N, C-alpha and C positions, 0 to 999 in steps of 0.2 A: 504494500499500501504505499510506504512512503516514497518509495522505488515510482511510480504511476504519480506521485504528486510533486516528485520531484523533476520528473522528466514533463510536466505538463506547466513547470513554471518556468523550467528554461528548454524551451523549445529547440530555442538554437541549438544548442549545445547538441541535442539528442539529434538534429540533423544531420546538423556536420559528420556525429560522429556515424552516425548511421549508413552517410555518403561515404565515407573512410573503409568501413568493415567491408559494405559491398563493393568499391574499389582493391581494395586487398585482395579480397575472396577473388574478383574476375582478374587479377593478376596474375593469383597465382595458378588457377583453371590455367590460364592460356598457354602459360609456362609449364602445367604438365603435360599439354596437348603438343606442343611445340618440341618437347622433347623426349614424350611418345613414337611421335610422326620420326624422328629423327633416329630412332631407336627401330623401329621397324625399318624404314630406310635399310640403316646397317644390317641389318638379320637377312633383307631380301637379299641382298648386296653379297652377301657370304655363303648365300645360299646355294645361290649360281654358281659363284665360283666353287662351290665343292663340288653342285654339279655335273660342273663343265671337268672339273679334275675326272670327277670317277669315269664318265664317260670316255677321257683321252684313256687312262687308264684300261677301261676296257676292251679300247680298240686295240690298244697295243696286247695285251692279253691274247686278242681274238688273230692277231699278224702274228707272234710267237707260237701261238699251237698250229697256226696252219700252215706257217714253216717248217715246225718238225712232223707234220701226220704227212707233209708229202716228203718227208726222208732226210731235209732239211738242216743247218745249223743255223741259230741265230746267233750274227755276228752283233752283240752288244755295243764295239766300239762305232763300227759301219752302222746301226742303226738298220740294217736289213738282211733278208736269209741269205745263206752261201750254200749252194749245195754242189754235194762233190762231184 
């Protein structure tokens, strides 16, 4: 009850305080949204790089297996199949 009477008597203080709290809350919300957006972009970039690396590794494994299946030997230095 005393708080209500104080706020009614000091409505300017209450209005300024409410505006300040609202502005601060909105600032925190915007900051967190920007931060989360950047985090998601970075996560997507890392996932893309991981998928690309996995695809390259799978292709390299396929080439080595194909080489060996055809009777060749994989030359790691030259990065190609050497057939006798």
